[in-house]
C-alpha positions in Angstrom: 129.8 68.0 100.6 129.1 71.6 101.5 127.4 73.1 104.6 124.2 71.5 106.0 121.2 73.6 104.8 120.0 74.3 108.3 123.4 75.9 109.1 123.2 78.0 106.0 120.1 79.7 107.3 121.3 80.0 110.9 121.8 83.6 112.1 122.9 82.8 115.7 125.3 85.5 117.0 124.4 88.0 114.3 122.9 91.5 114.8 120.1 92.8 112.6 119.0 96.5 112.5 115.5 96.9 111.1 114.1 100.3 110.2 110.4 100.9 110.2 110.4 97.7 112.3 107.5 98.4 114.8 104.7 96.9 112.7 103.7 95.5 109.3 106.3 94.2 106.9 109.2 95.4 109.0 108.1 93.5 112.1 107.4 90.4 110.0 111.0 90.5 108.7 112.4 91.2 112.1 110.5 88.2 113.4 112.0 85.9 110.7 115.5 87.0 111.5 115.0 86.7 115.2 113.5 83.2 114.9 116.7 82.3 112.9 118.8 83.4 115.9 119.7 87.0 115.2 119.7 89.7 117.9 117.2 92.4 116.7 117.4 96.2 117.0 114.1 97.9 115.9 113.8 101.5 115.0 110.9 103.7 114.0 109.5 107.0 115.2 107.0 106.0 117.9 108.3 104.6 121.2 105.0 103.1 122.2 104.8 101.1 119.0 108.3 99.9 119.4 107.7 98.8 123.0 104.8 96.7 121.9 106.7 95.2 119.0 109.7 94.3 121.2 107.3 92.7 123.7 105.7 90.6 120.9 109.1 89.5 119.7 110.3 88.7 123.3 107.2 86.6 123.8 108.4 84.4 120.9 111.8 84.0 122.6 113.5 86.6 120.3 116.3 88.8 121.7 115.1 92.3 120.7 115.4 96.0 121.7 114.5 99.4 120.2 115.5 103.0 119.5 113.0 105.6 118.6 114.2 107.8 115.7 113.2 109.5 112.4 114.9 107.7 109.6 114.8 110.8 107.4 117.0 112.8 109.7 120.8 112.3 109.4 121.4 113.0 113.1 118.8 110.4 114.1 120.3 107.8 111.7 123.8 108.4 113.1 122.5 108.1 116.7 120.7 104.8 115.9 123.8 103.3 114.3 126.2 104.6 117.0 123.9 103.3 119.8 123.4 99.9 118.2 127.2 99.5 117.8 127.7 100.5 121.5 125.0 98.1 122.8 125.5 95.1 120.4 129.0 95.5 119.1 128.3 95.4 115.3 125.6 95.3 112.7 125.7 92.3 110.4 122.3 92.8 108.7 120.5 96.0 107.8 116.9 96.0 106.7 116.0 99.3 105.1 112.2 99.2 105.5 111.1 102.6 106.7 108.8 104.2 104.2 105.8 106.4 103.6 103.2 107.1 100.9 101.0 110.0 99.9 98.1 109.9 97.4 97.3 112.8 95.1 97.2 113.5 91.4 100.6 114.4 90.0 99.4 117.8 88.8 98.3 118.7 92.3 100.9 116.8 94.3 102.2 119.0 97.2 106.0 119.6 97.2 106.1 118.9 101.0 104.5 115.5 100.4 107.0 114.7 97.6 109.9 115.6 99.9 108.5 113.6 102.8 108.1 110.5 100.7 111.5 110.8 99.0 113.3 111.6 102.3 112.0 108.5 104.0 111.8 106.0 101.1 115.2 106.6 99.4 117.3 109.2 101.3 117.0 107.2 104.5 118.4 104.1 102.6 121.4 106.1 101.6 121.9 107.5 105.2 121.5 104.1 107.0 123.6 102.1 104.4 126.4 104.7 104.5 126.4 104.8 108.3 126.2 101.1 108.8 128.8 100.4 106.1 131.3 102.7 107.6 130.7 101.7 111.2 130.6 97.9 110.9 130.2 96.2 107.5 133.2 97.6 105.6 135.7 97.2 108.6 134.4 93.7 109.2 134.4 92.8 105.5 130.9 91.3 105.7 127.3 92.4 105.7 123.9 91.9 104.3 121.8 94.9 103.3 118.2 94.2 102.3 116.1 97.1 100.9 112.3 97.1 100.7 111.3 98.2 97.2 107.8 97.5 95.8 106.3 96.3 92.6 105.4 100.0 92.3 109.1 100.5 91.5 109.1 97.9 88.7 106.4 99.5 86.5 104.0 102.4 86.3 100.4 102.4 87.3 97.2 103.5 85.5 94.9 104.1 88.4 96.9 104.6 91.6 97.9 108.2 92.1 101.2 108.0 94.0 103.8 109.7 91.9 106.4 110.1 94.7 106.0 106.6 96.0 106.4 104.9 92.7 109.4 107.1 91.8 111.1 106.5 95.2 110.7 102.7 94.9 112.1 102.8 91.4 115.1 104.6 92.9 115.4 101.9 95.5 115.7 99.3 92.8 118.7 101.0 91.2 120.2 102.1 94.5 120.3 98.4 95.4 122.0 97.4 92.1 124.5 100.3 92.3 125.5 99.7 95.9 125.8 96.0 95.3 128.3 96.7 92.5 130.4 99.1 94.6 130.4 97.2 97.9 130.8 93.6 96.7 134.5 94.0 97.1 133.9 94.5 100.9 132.1 91.2 101.2 128.7 93.0 101.5 125.6 91.8 99.6 122.9 94.3 98.7 119.5 93.0 97.6 115.8 94.1 97.7 112.4 92.5 98.2 109.6 94.1 96.1 106.3 93.3 97.9 103.0 93.4 96.1 99.8 94.1 98.1 100.0 93.1 101.7 97.3 94.3 104.1 99.0 97.0 106.2 98.5 100.6 107.5 100.2 101.9 104.4 98.1 100.0 101.9 94.8 100.5 103.8 93.6 103.3 101.5 94.4 101.5 98.3 92.8 98.3 99.4 89.7 100.2 100.4 89.5 102.2 97.2 90.1 99.3 94.8 88.9 96.4 96.9 91.0 93.7 98.4 89.1 90.9 96.6 89.6 92.7 93.3 93.3 93.2 93.8 93.7 89.6 94.9 91.8 88.4 91.8 94.3 90.3 89.6 97.2 88.2 90.9 98.0 84.8 89.3 97.9 83.2 92.8 94.5 85.0 93.6 95.6 86.2 97.0 97.3 89.1 98.8 100.4 88.7 100.9 100.1 87.5 104.5 102.1 87.6 107.7 104.5 84.9 106.5 105.2 85.7 102.9 108.3 87.9 103.3 110.0 85.7 105.8 111.6 83.2 103.5 112.9 85.8 101.1 114.4 88.0 103.8 116.1 85.0 105.5 117.6 83.9 102.2 119.1 87.4 101.6 120.3 87.7 105.2 121.9 84.4 105.6 124.9 82.4 104.3 122.4 80.6 102.0 122.3 83.9 100.0 126.1 84.6 100.0 126.4 84.5 96.2 123.3 86.6 95.5 123.7 90.4 95.2 122.1 93.3 93.3 118.9 91.3 92.9 115.3 92.4 93.2 112.8 89.7 94.3 109.2 90.4 93.8 107.0 88.8 96.4 103.6 89.6 94.9 101.6 86.5 94.0 102.8 86.9 90.4 101.4 90.4 89.7 104.6 91.8 88.2 105.0 88.8 85.9 101.7 89.4 84.1 101.1 93.2 84.6 104.6 94.4 83.7 107.8 94.9 85.8 
C-alpha cells in the first residue's frame, strides 16, 4: 500500500546545510526542515545574525548550529562543507539560498556590482553543489539539492532595474535542470523554488518603490508571500515525498508568473 504520508515527509536523522540561512527565506526553509526532524547547519557571512537565528531555531526544539562564511569564496565553501562533514557526518540536503541584488540601469551598471551578484547568486551554487556532491551525496548515492531561483529568472521585467539579478536567477533555472540530468544517476535530485515577492531585506527597496499593496494586487491571489509559504515546497523537495521529482522549478508567487509571463 506504500509508505504512510507522514513518514514520507519525515527528515529525522538527516542533515541539511542552508546557505544564506540567518534570516528571511533561508531561515524559513531551515525552520521547515528542522521541524520535520533534520539537523540544521546554517551559514552566512555574519556571526551575530547566525547566533540569533540558531537561538530562534533552538527555541522551537530544532537541532541547529552555524558556520560564518562568504559563499562567493571557494576556500570558505570548502571550509563550510568540510566542517559540516566533520561535525555531523554527512550532508543529505543542500539549500542554495545565499544571494544578493543591486539596482541600477543596465547602461550604468557597475562591473563590480555585476560580479558581486553573479558570484553569490550562481557561482556559489556551483561551488557548494560541487563540494557537497563530492564529499557526501555522490559517495552515499543520495541527496537533495534545492536551489532558490526567482520569478525574475522566469521572465524579464519592464520597470525593475536589476539586470544582474534577473540574469543570475535565469542561470539558476538552467543550472538546476542541467545538474539534475547529470546527477540523477547518483540518486540525487536537484530542484528549485522560484519565489515571487516576499517581504525581506532584499526586497525592501522594490516594495518601497512600487508599493507592497500594488504588487500584491498584481498577483491572482492578491497577496505577497509570508513566513510560511515556502515551507511546504521545500519540504516536498527535501523529503522522500519528492523522490521522483527532479529538474523542476516551482514558482511560489501567488500566481504572478502564470499571468505575467514565465
